[in-house]
HTML snippet that shows the backbone in 3Dmol.js (N, CA, C, O; Angstrom):
<script src="https://3Dmol.org/build/3Dmol-min.js"></script>
<div id="view" style="width:600px;height:400px;position:relative"></div>
<script>
const pdb = `
ATOM      1  N   MET A   1     -72.167  20.928 -27.912  1.00  0.00           N
ATOM      2  CA  MET A   1     -71.428  21.121 -29.134  1.00  0.00           C
ATOM      3  C   MET A   1     -71.688  19.920 -30.062  1.00  0.00           C
ATOM      4  O   MET A   1     -71.109  18.854 -29.855  1.00  0.00           O
ATOM      5  N   PRO A   2     -72.542  20.078 -31.070  1.00  0.00           N
ATOM      6  CA  PRO A   2     -72.852  18.979 -31.983  1.00  0.00           C
ATOM      7  C   PRO A   2     -71.636  18.616 -32.838  1.00  0.00           C
ATOM      8  O   PRO A   2     -70.882  19.478 -33.291  1.00  0.00           O
ATOM      9  N   THR A   3     -71.479  17.310 -33.037  1.00  0.00           N
ATOM     10  CA  THR A   3     -70.359  16.846 -33.856  1.00  0.00           C
ATOM     11  C   THR A   3     -70.862  15.926 -34.949  1.00  0.00           C
ATOM     12  O   THR A   3     -71.976  15.406 -34.895  1.00  0.00           O
ATOM     13  N   ILE A   4     -70.010  15.742 -35.941  1.00  0.00           N
ATOM     14  CA  ILE A   4     -70.273  14.773 -36.996  1.00  0.00           C
ATOM     15  C   ILE A   4     -69.001  13.947 -37.146  1.00  0.00           C
ATOM     16  O   ILE A   4     -67.887  14.463 -37.053  1.00  0.00           O
ATOM     17  N   ASN A   5     -69.196  12.650 -37.382  1.00  0.00           N
ATOM     18  CA  ASN A   5     -68.064  11.743 -37.523  1.00  0.00           C
ATOM     19  C   ASN A   5     -67.936  11.349 -38.983  1.00  0.00           C
ATOM     20  O   ASN A   5     -68.852  10.762 -39.559  1.00  0.00           O
ATOM     21  N   LEU A   6     -66.798  11.675 -39.578  1.00  0.00           N
ATOM     22  CA  LEU A   6     -66.516  11.292 -40.962  1.00  0.00           C
ATOM     23  C   LEU A   6     -65.192  10.538 -40.993  1.00  0.00           C
ATOM     24  O   LEU A   6     -64.154  11.066 -40.593  1.00  0.00           O
ATOM     25  N   ASP A   7     -65.240   9.314 -41.465  1.00  0.00           N
ATOM     26  CA  ASP A   7     -64.034   8.480 -41.563  1.00  0.00           C
ATOM     27  C   ASP A   7     -63.297   8.378 -40.227  1.00  0.00           C
ATOM     28  O   ASP A   7     -62.067   8.385 -40.183  1.00  0.00           O
ATOM     29  N   GLY A   8     -64.070   8.282 -39.136  1.00  0.00           N
ATOM     30  CA  GLY A   8     -63.479   8.097 -37.821  1.00  0.00           C
ATOM     31  C   GLY A   8     -62.973   9.367 -37.163  1.00  0.00           C
ATOM     32  O   GLY A   8     -62.379   9.311 -36.086  1.00  0.00           O
ATOM     33  N   ILE A   9     -63.198  10.505 -37.791  1.00  0.00           N
ATOM     34  CA  ILE A   9     -62.750  11.783 -37.226  1.00  0.00           C
ATOM     35  C   ILE A   9     -63.972  12.594 -36.829  1.00  0.00           C
ATOM     36  O   ILE A   9     -64.906  12.762 -37.613  1.00  0.00           O
ATOM     37  N   GLU A  10     -63.951  13.097 -35.594  1.00  0.00           N
ATOM     38  CA  GLU A  10     -65.044  13.925 -35.086  1.00  0.00           C
ATOM     39  C   GLU A  10     -64.808  15.375 -35.479  1.00  0.00           C
ATOM     40  O   GLU A  10     -63.710  15.907 -35.313  1.00  0.00           O
ATOM     41  N   TYR A  11     -65.853  16.007 -36.002  1.00  0.00           N
ATOM     42  CA  TYR A  11     -65.789  17.417 -36.367  1.00  0.00           C
ATOM     43  C   TYR A  11     -66.878  18.168 -35.608  1.00  0.00           C
ATOM     44  O   TYR A  11     -68.005  17.687 -35.489  1.00  0.00           O
ATOM     45  N   ASN A  12     -66.539  19.335 -35.100  1.00  0.00           N
ATOM     46  CA  ASN A  12     -67.502  20.195 -34.432  1.00  0.00           C
ATOM     47  C   ASN A  12     -68.270  20.938 -35.515  1.00  0.00           C
ATOM     48  O   ASN A  12     -67.688  21.720 -36.267  1.00  0.00           O
ATOM     49  N   THR A  13     -69.572  20.698 -35.595  1.00  0.00           N
ATOM     50  CA  THR A  13     -70.364  21.313 -36.659  1.00  0.00           C
ATOM     51  C   THR A  13     -70.495  22.827 -36.489  1.00  0.00           C
ATOM     52  O   THR A  13     -70.775  23.535 -37.457  1.00  0.00           O
ATOM     53  N   GLU A  14     -70.299  23.324 -35.280  1.00  0.00           N
ATOM     54  CA  GLU A  14     -70.375  24.771 -35.062  1.00  0.00           C
ATOM     55  C   GLU A  14     -69.199  25.507 -35.706  1.00  0.00           C
ATOM     56  O   GLU A  14     -69.276  26.709 -35.960  1.00  0.00           O
ATOM     57  N   ASP A  15     -68.110  24.776 -35.968  1.00  0.00           N
ATOM     58  CA  ASP A  15     -66.927  25.387 -36.573  1.00  0.00           C
ATOM     59  C   ASP A  15     -66.978  25.368 -38.094  1.00  0.00           C
ATOM     60  O   ASP A  15     -66.080  25.902 -38.746  1.00  0.00           O
ATOM     61  N   LEU A  16     -68.003  24.766 -38.666  1.00  0.00           N
ATOM     62  CA  LEU A  16     -68.087  24.659 -40.125  1.00  0.00           C
ATOM     63  C   LEU A  16     -68.516  25.980 -40.758  1.00  0.00           C
ATOM     64  O   LEU A  16     -69.160  26.822 -40.132  1.00  0.00           O
ATOM     65  N   SER A  17     -68.137  26.124 -42.011  1.00  0.00           N
ATOM     66  CA  SER A  17     -68.590  27.280 -42.783  1.00  0.00           C
ATOM     67  C   SER A  17     -70.075  27.126 -43.075  1.00  0.00           C
ATOM     68  O   SER A  17     -70.666  26.081 -42.802  1.00  0.00           O
ATOM     69  N   THR A  18     -70.664  28.158 -43.623  1.00  0.00           N
ATOM     70  CA  THR A  18     -72.071  28.099 -44.010  1.00  0.00           C
ATOM     71  C   THR A  18     -72.291  26.969 -45.007  1.00  0.00           C
ATOM     72  O   THR A  18     -73.274  26.234 -44.910  1.00  0.00           O
ATOM     73  N   ASN A  19     -71.380  26.830 -45.960  1.00  0.00           N
ATOM     74  CA  ASN A  19     -71.477  25.743 -46.942  1.00  0.00           C
ATOM     75  C   ASN A  19     -71.353  24.383 -46.251  1.00  0.00           C
ATOM     76  O   ASN A  19     -72.103  23.458 -46.562  1.00  0.00           O
ATOM     77  N   GLY A  20     -70.417  24.264 -45.323  1.00  0.00           N
ATOM     78  CA  GLY A  20     -70.246  23.006 -44.588  1.00  0.00           C
ATOM     79  C   GLY A  20     -71.491  22.638 -43.807  1.00  0.00           C
ATOM     80  O   GLY A  20     -71.896  21.476 -43.779  1.00  0.00           O
ATOM     81  N   LYS A  21     -72.099  23.633 -43.171  1.00  0.00           N
ATOM     82  CA  LYS A  21     -73.338  23.390 -42.416  1.00  0.00           C
ATOM     83  C   LYS A  21     -74.472  22.962 -43.355  1.00  0.00           C
ATOM     84  O   LYS A  21     -75.294  22.115 -43.005  1.00  0.00           O
ATOM     85  N   ALA A  22     -74.500  23.552 -44.537  1.00  0.00           N
ATOM     86  CA  ALA A  22     -75.519  23.159 -45.524  1.00  0.00           C
ATOM     87  C   ALA A  22     -75.297  21.720 -45.971  1.00  0.00           C
ATOM     88  O   ALA A  22     -76.256  20.974 -46.167  1.00  0.00           O
ATOM     89  N   GLN A  23     -74.032  21.328 -46.132  1.00  0.00           N
ATOM     90  CA  GLN A  23     -73.720  19.951 -46.528  1.00  0.00           C
ATOM     91  C   GLN A  23     -74.135  18.966 -45.436  1.00  0.00           C
ATOM     92  O   GLN A  23     -74.651  17.887 -45.730  1.00  0.00           O
ATOM     93  N   VAL A  24     -73.911  19.338 -44.186  1.00  0.00           N
ATOM     94  CA  VAL A  24     -74.327  18.488 -43.053  1.00  0.00           C
ATOM     95  C   VAL A  24     -75.840  18.348 -43.050  1.00  0.00           C
ATOM     96  O   VAL A  24     -76.359  17.247 -42.863  1.00  0.00           O
ATOM     97  N   ALA A  25     -76.549  19.442 -43.253  1.00  0.00           N
ATOM     98  CA  ALA A  25     -78.021  19.399 -43.285  1.00  0.00           C
ATOM     99  C   ALA A  25     -78.502  18.503 -44.420  1.00  0.00           C
ATOM    100  O   ALA A  25     -79.439  17.724 -44.251  1.00  0.00           O
ATOM    101  N   SER A  26     -77.856  18.619 -45.575  1.00  0.00           N
ATOM    102  CA  SER A  26     -78.232  17.771 -46.716  1.00  0.00           C
ATOM    103  C   SER A  26     -77.952  16.309 -46.410  1.00  0.00           C
ATOM    104  O   SER A  26     -78.757  15.440 -46.748  1.00  0.00           O
ATOM    105  N   LEU A  27     -76.832  16.030 -45.780  1.00  0.00           N
ATOM    106  CA  LEU A  27     -76.487  14.653 -45.413  1.00  0.00           C
ATOM    107  C   LEU A  27     -77.487  14.090 -44.410  1.00  0.00           C
ATOM    108  O   LEU A  27     -77.895  12.934 -44.518  1.00  0.00           O
ATOM    109  N   GLN A  28     -77.878  14.900 -43.441  1.00  0.00           N
ATOM    110  CA  GLN A  28     -78.872  14.450 -42.460  1.00  0.00           C
ATOM    111  C   GLN A  28     -80.211  14.155 -43.138  1.00  0.00           C
ATOM    112  O   GLN A  28     -80.873  13.166 -42.821  1.00  0.00           O
ATOM    113  N   PHE A  29     -80.597  15.013 -44.066  1.00  0.00           N
ATOM    114  CA  PHE A  29     -81.843  14.809 -44.801  1.00  0.00           C
ATOM    115  C   PHE A  29     -81.791  13.505 -45.588  1.00  0.00           C
ATOM    116  O   PHE A  29     -82.740  12.721 -45.550  1.00  0.00           O
ATOM    117  N   ILE A  30     -80.693  13.266 -46.299  1.00  0.00           N
ATOM    118  CA  ILE A  30     -80.551  12.045 -47.099  1.00  0.00           C
ATOM    119  C   ILE A  30     -80.557  10.812 -46.206  1.00  0.00           C
ATOM    120  O   ILE A  30     -81.180   9.807 -46.546  1.00  0.00           O
ATOM    121  N   ASN A  31     -79.873  10.876 -45.072  1.00  0.00           N
ATOM    122  CA  ASN A  31     -79.869   9.732 -44.147  1.00  0.00           C
ATOM    123  C   ASN A  31     -81.284   9.439 -43.639  1.00  0.00           C
ATOM    124  O   ASN A  31     -81.668   8.277 -43.510  1.00  0.00           O
ATOM    125  N   PHE A  32     -82.051  10.483 -43.354  1.00  0.00           N
ATOM    126  CA  PHE A  32     -83.442  10.306 -42.926  1.00  0.00           C
ATOM    127  C   PHE A  32     -84.261   9.656 -44.040  1.00  0.00           C
ATOM    128  O   PHE A  32     -85.036   8.734 -43.785  1.00  0.00           O
ATOM    129  N   GLN A  33     -84.091  10.133 -45.268  1.00  0.00           N
ATOM    130  CA  GLN A  33     -84.842   9.586 -46.396  1.00  0.00           C
ATOM    131  C   GLN A  33     -84.476   8.119 -46.641  1.00  0.00           C
ATOM    132  O   GLN A  33     -85.345   7.307 -46.959  1.00  0.00           O
ATOM    133  N   LEU A  34     -83.202   7.782 -46.495  1.00  0.00           N
ATOM    134  CA  LEU A  34     -82.778   6.395 -46.675  1.00  0.00           C
ATOM    135  C   LEU A  34     -83.405   5.482 -45.618  1.00  0.00           C
ATOM    136  O   LEU A  34     -83.825   4.368 -45.930  1.00  0.00           O
ATOM    137  N   LYS A  35     -83.469   5.949 -44.381  1.00  0.00           N
ATOM    138  CA  LYS A  35     -84.118   5.160 -43.328  1.00  0.00           C
ATOM    139  C   LYS A  35     -85.600   4.979 -43.632  1.00  0.00           C
ATOM    140  O   LYS A  35     -86.159   3.899 -43.444  1.00  0.00           O
ATOM    141  N   LYS A  36     -86.222   6.045 -44.100  1.00  0.00           N
ATOM    142  CA  LYS A  36     -87.646   5.985 -44.447  1.00  0.00           C
ATOM    143  C   LYS A  36     -87.880   4.988 -45.584  1.00  0.00           C
ATOM    144  O   LYS A  36     -88.807   4.180 -45.524  1.00  0.00           O
ATOM    145  N   LEU A  37     -87.043   5.047 -46.614  1.00  0.00           N
ATOM    146  CA  LEU A  37     -87.177   4.111 -47.736  1.00  0.00           C
ATOM    147  C   LEU A  37     -86.917   2.675 -47.295  1.00  0.00           C
ATOM    148  O   LEU A  37     -87.590   1.752 -47.752  1.00  0.00           O
ATOM    149  N   SER A  38     -85.951   2.489 -46.417  1.00  0.00           N
ATOM    150  CA  SER A  38     -85.664   1.147 -45.905  1.00  0.00           C
ATOM    151  C   SER A  38     -86.884   0.578 -45.181  1.00  0.00           C
ATOM    152  O   SER A  38     -87.214  -0.597 -45.341  1.00  0.00           O
ATOM    153  N   SER A  39     -87.545   1.409 -44.390  1.00  0.00           N
ATOM    154  CA  SER A  39     -88.763   0.965 -43.697  1.00  0.00           C
ATOM    155  C   SER A  39     -89.861   0.621 -44.695  1.00  0.00           C
ATOM    156  O   SER A  39     -90.570  -0.372 -44.527  1.00  0.00           O
ATOM    157  N   GLN A  40     -90.001   1.434 -45.725  1.00  0.00           N
ATOM    158  CA  GLN A  40     -91.010   1.159 -46.745  1.00  0.00           C
ATOM    159  C   GLN A  40     -90.701  -0.142 -47.479  1.00  0.00           C
ATOM    160  O   GLN A  40     -91.613  -0.915 -47.777  1.00  0.00           O
ATOM    161  N   ILE A  41     -89.443  -0.390 -47.770  1.00  0.00           N
ATOM    162  CA  ILE A  41     -89.057  -1.637 -48.442  1.00  0.00           C
ATOM    163  C   ILE A  41     -89.415  -2.831 -47.573  1.00  0.00           C
ATOM    164  O   ILE A  41     -89.903  -3.841 -48.079  1.00  0.00           O
ATOM    165  N   GLN A  42     -89.177  -2.727 -46.267  1.00  0.00           N
ATOM    166  CA  GLN A  42     -89.545  -3.818 -45.365  1.00  0.00           C
ATOM    167  C   GLN A  42     -91.050  -4.063 -45.398  1.00  0.00           C
ATOM    168  O   GLN A  42     -91.492  -5.211 -45.417  1.00  0.00           O
ATOM    169  N   ILE A  43     -91.831  -2.997 -45.406  1.00  0.00           N
ATOM    170  CA  ILE A  43     -93.296  -3.129 -45.464  1.00  0.00           C
ATOM    171  C   ILE A  43     -93.709  -3.794 -46.769  1.00  0.00           C
ATOM    172  O   ILE A  43     -94.551  -4.691 -46.773  1.00  0.00           O
ATOM    173  N   TYR A  44     -93.117  -3.355 -47.880  1.00  0.00           N
ATOM    174  CA  TYR A  44     -93.452  -3.929 -49.192  1.00  0.00           C
ATOM    175  C   TYR A  44     -93.051  -5.401 -49.270  1.00  0.00           C
ATOM    176  O   TYR A  44     -93.760  -6.199 -49.884  1.00  0.00           O
ATOM    177  N   ASN A  45     -91.934  -5.767 -48.661  1.00  0.00           N
ATOM    178  CA  ASN A  45     -91.519  -7.168 -48.664  1.00  0.00           C
ATOM    179  C   ASN A  45     -92.486  -8.039 -47.869  1.00  0.00           C
ATOM    180  O   ASN A  45     -92.775  -9.169 -48.265  1.00  0.00           O
ATOM    181  N   VAL A  46     -92.986  -7.521 -46.753  1.00  0.00           N
ATOM    182  CA  VAL A  46     -93.982  -8.263 -45.967  1.00  0.00           C
ATOM    183  C   VAL A  46     -95.260  -8.421 -46.788  1.00  0.00           C
ATOM    184  O   VAL A  46     -95.848  -9.502 -46.832  1.00  0.00           O
ATOM    185  N   ALA A  47     -95.683  -7.345 -47.433  1.00  0.00           N
ATOM    186  CA  ALA A  47     -96.892  -7.412 -48.262  1.00  0.00           C
ATOM    187  C   ALA A  47     -96.697  -8.389 -49.406  1.00  0.00           C
ATOM    188  O   ALA A  47     -97.600  -9.169 -49.711  1.00  0.00           O
ATOM    189  N   ARG A  48     -95.533  -8.361 -50.045  1.00  0.00           N
ATOM    190  CA  ARG A  48     -95.246  -9.278 -51.161  1.00  0.00           C
ATOM    191  C   ARG A  48     -95.338 -10.726 -50.693  1.00  0.00           C
ATOM    192  O   ARG A  48     -95.934 -11.566 -51.367  1.00  0.00           O
ATOM    193  N   THR A  49     -94.747 -11.011 -49.542  1.00  0.00           N
ATOM    194  CA  THR A  49     -94.795 -12.365 -48.997  1.00  0.00           C
ATOM    195  C   THR A  49     -96.233 -12.793 -48.747  1.00  0.00           C
ATOM    196  O   THR A  49     -96.600 -13.937 -49.013  1.00  0.00           O
ATOM    197  N   SER A  50     -97.037 -11.884 -48.242  1.00  0.00           N
ATOM    198  CA  SER A  50     -98.444 -12.174 -47.983  1.00  0.00           C
ATOM    199  C   SER A  50     -99.190 -12.459 -49.287  1.00  0.00           C
ATOM    200  O   SER A  50     -99.983 -13.397 -49.356  1.00  0.00           O
ATOM    201  N   TYR A  51     -98.938 -11.654 -50.319  1.00  0.00           N
ATOM    202  CA  TYR A  51     -99.599 -11.867 -51.613  1.00  0.00           C
ATOM    203  C   TYR A  51     -99.174 -13.185 -52.247  1.00  0.00           C
ATOM    204  O   TYR A  51     -99.998 -13.884 -52.836  1.00  0.00           O
ATOM    205  N   VAL A  52     -97.903 -13.526 -52.131  1.00  0.00           N
ATOM    206  CA  VAL A  52     -97.430 -14.807 -52.672  1.00  0.00           C
ATOM    207  C   VAL A  52     -98.125 -15.958 -51.955  1.00  0.00           C
ATOM    208  O   VAL A  52     -98.560 -16.921 -52.587  1.00  0.00           O
ATOM    209  N   SER A  53     -98.226 -15.852 -50.639  1.00  0.00           N
ATOM    210  CA  SER A  53     -98.895 -16.899 -49.861  1.00  0.00           C
ATOM    211  C   SER A  53    -100.369 -17.018 -50.253  1.00  0.00           C
ATOM    212  O   SER A  53    -100.883 -18.124 -50.420  1.00  0.00           O
ATOM    213  N   ALA A  54    -101.041 -15.882 -50.397  1.00  0.00           N
ATOM    214  CA  ALA A  54    -102.451 -15.901 -50.790  1.00  0.00           C
ATOM    215  C   ALA A  54    -102.611 -16.484 -52.192  1.00  0.00           C
ATOM    216  O   ALA A  54    -103.562 -17.223 -52.448  1.00  0.00           O
ATOM    217  N   LEU A  55    -101.691 -16.160 -53.102  1.00  0.00           N
ATOM    218  CA  LEU A  55    -101.752 -16.709 -54.454  1.00  0.00           C
ATOM    219  C   LEU A  55    -101.553 -18.217 -54.439  1.00  0.00           C
ATOM    220  O   LEU A  55    -102.256 -18.945 -55.140  1.00  0.00           O
ATOM    221  N   LYS A  56    -100.595 -18.691 -53.640  1.00  0.00           N
ATOM    222  CA  LYS A  56    -100.374 -20.145 -53.532  1.00  0.00           C
ATOM    223  C   LYS A  56    -101.638 -20.837 -53.015  1.00  0.00           C
ATOM    224  O   LYS A  56    -102.029 -21.888 -53.524  1.00  0.00           O
ATOM    225  N   ASN A  57    -102.271 -20.243 -52.003  1.00  0.00           N
ATOM    226  CA  ASN A  57    -103.509 -20.820 -51.466  1.00  0.00           C
ATOM    227  C   ASN A  57    -104.602 -20.849 -52.522  1.00  0.00           C
ATOM    228  O   ASN A  57    -105.339 -21.828 -52.637  1.00  0.00           O
ATOM    229  N   ALA A  58    -104.703 -19.776 -53.290  1.00  0.00           N
ATOM    230  CA  ALA A  58    -105.719 -19.717 -54.348  1.00  0.00           C
ATOM    231  C   ALA A  58    -105.439 -20.757 -55.424  1.00  0.00           C
ATOM    232  O   ALA A  58    -106.363 -21.390 -55.936  1.00  0.00           O
ATOM    233  N   LEU A  59    -104.180 -20.932 -55.765  1.00  0.00           N
ATOM    234  CA  LEU A  59    -103.822 -21.932 -56.783  1.00  0.00           C
ATOM    235  C   LEU A  59    -104.096 -23.345 -56.287  1.00  0.00           C
ATOM    236  O   LEU A  59    -104.586 -24.189 -57.037  1.00  0.00           O
ATOM    237  N   GLU A  60    -103.777 -23.602 -55.018  1.00  0.00           N
ATOM    238  CA  GLU A  60    -104.050 -24.921 -54.449  1.00  0.00           C
ATOM    239  C   GLU A  60    -105.551 -25.190 -54.403  1.00  0.00           C
ATOM    240  O   GLU A  60    -105.995 -26.299 -54.696  1.00  0.00           O
ATOM    241  N   ALA A  61    -106.326 -24.180 -54.036  1.00  0.00           N
ATOM    242  CA  ALA A  61    -107.782 -24.330 -53.997  1.00  0.00           C
ATOM    243  C   ALA A  61    -108.318 -24.564 -55.396  1.00  0.00           C
ATOM    244  O   ALA A  61    -109.240 -25.357 -55.586  1.00  0.00           O
ATOM    245  N   SER A  62    -107.753 -23.888 -56.363  1.00  0.00           N
ATOM    246  CA  SER A  62    -108.177 -24.063 -57.755  1.00  0.00           C
ATOM    247  C   SER A  62    -107.853 -25.469 -58.231  1.00  0.00           C
ATOM    248  O   SER A  62    -108.661 -26.097 -58.916  1.00  0.00           O
ATOM    249  N   ASP A  63    -106.660 -25.973 -57.869  1.00  0.00           N
ATOM    250  CA  ASP A  63    -106.293 -27.337 -58.239  1.00  0.00           C
ATOM    251  C   ASP A  63    -107.209 -28.355 -57.585  1.00  0.00           C
ATOM    252  O   ASP A  63    -107.591 -29.346 -58.209  1.00  0.00           O
ATOM    253  N   THR A  64    -107.566 -28.111 -56.321  1.00  0.00           N
ATOM    254  CA  THR A  64    -108.466 -29.017 -55.606  1.00  0.00           C
ATOM    255  C   THR A  64    -109.849 -29.000 -56.253  1.00  0.00           C
ATOM    256  O   THR A  64    -110.469 -30.050 -56.426  1.00  0.00           O
ATOM    257  N   ASP A  65    -110.331 -27.814 -56.608  1.00  0.00           N
ATOM    258  CA  ASP A  65    -111.639 -27.714 -57.255  1.00  0.00           C
ATOM    259  C   ASP A  65    -111.632 -28.427 -58.606  1.00  0.00           C
ATOM    260  O   ASP A  65    -112.604 -29.098 -58.954  1.00  0.00           O
ATOM    261  N   THR A  66    -110.562 -28.294 -59.361  1.00  0.00           N
ATOM    262  CA  THR A  66    -110.444 -28.930 -60.672  1.00  0.00           C
ATOM    263  C   THR A  66    -110.378 -30.459 -60.519  1.00  0.00           C
ATOM    264  O   THR A  66    -111.000 -31.198 -61.282  1.00  0.00           O
ATOM    265  N   SER A  67    -109.611 -30.915 -59.520  1.00  0.00           N
ATOM    266  CA  SER A  67    -109.489 -32.352 -59.301  1.00  0.00           C
ATOM    267  C   SER A  67    -110.823 -32.963 -58.884  1.00  0.00           C
ATOM    268  O   SER A  67    -111.181 -34.047 -59.345  1.00  0.00           O
ATOM    269  N   GLU A  68    -111.552 -32.279 -58.020  1.00  0.00           N
ATOM    270  CA  GLU A  68    -112.850 -32.792 -57.577  1.00  0.00           C
ATOM    271  C   GLU A  68    -113.858 -32.802 -58.714  1.00  0.00           C
ATOM    272  O   GLU A  68    -114.673 -33.719 -58.814  1.00  0.00           O
ATOM    273  N   ALA A  69    -113.810 -31.794 -59.567  1.00  0.00           N
ATOM    274  CA  ALA A  69    -114.766 -31.695 -60.675  1.00  0.00           C
ATOM    275  C   ALA A  69    -114.499 -32.797 -61.693  1.00  0.00           C
ATOM    276  O   ALA A  69    -115.451 -33.328 -62.265  1.00  0.00           O
ATOM    277  N   THR A  70    -113.256 -33.158 -61.940  1.00  0.00           N
ATOM    278  CA  THR A  70    -112.943 -34.179 -62.944  1.00  0.00           C
ATOM    279  C   THR A  70    -113.167 -35.580 -62.385  1.00  0.00           C
ATOM    280  O   THR A  70    -113.368 -36.510 -63.166  1.00  0.00           O
ATOM    281  N   SER A  71    -113.141 -35.768 -61.068  1.00  0.00           N
ATOM    282  CA  SER A  71    -113.323 -37.107 -60.509  1.00  0.00           C
ATOM    283  C   SER A  71    -114.803 -37.444 -60.324  1.00  0.00           C
ATOM    284  O   SER A  71    -115.132 -38.590 -60.018  1.00  0.00           O
ATOM    285  N   GLU A  72    -115.677 -36.498 -60.497  1.00  0.00           N
ATOM    286  CA  GLU A  72    -117.110 -36.776 -60.283  1.00  0.00           C
ATOM    287  C   GLU A  72    -117.746 -37.343 -61.498  1.00  0.00           C
ATOM    288  O   GLU A  72    -118.942 -37.633 -61.491  1.00  0.00           O
TER     289      GLU A  72
END
`;
const viewer = $3Dmol.createViewer("view");
viewer.addModel(pdb, "pdb");
viewer.setStyle({}, {cartoon: {color: "spectrum"}});
viewer.zoomTo();
viewer.render();
</script>
């Protein structure tokens, strides 16, 4: 007997009306999409951190190249 918990109260989904069952299905879909988006955000944050690090390295290398060129 599948249940859903809303505000601390357990409801038997088999006892719901057709509309209630549709609302549960929509809620499950949205919860799945939110988890998927959360995972994508984590991936994008890792990529962003990597790009920032690569940019810092490129800027430091550029500064080193500029310093060496002016000291020669």
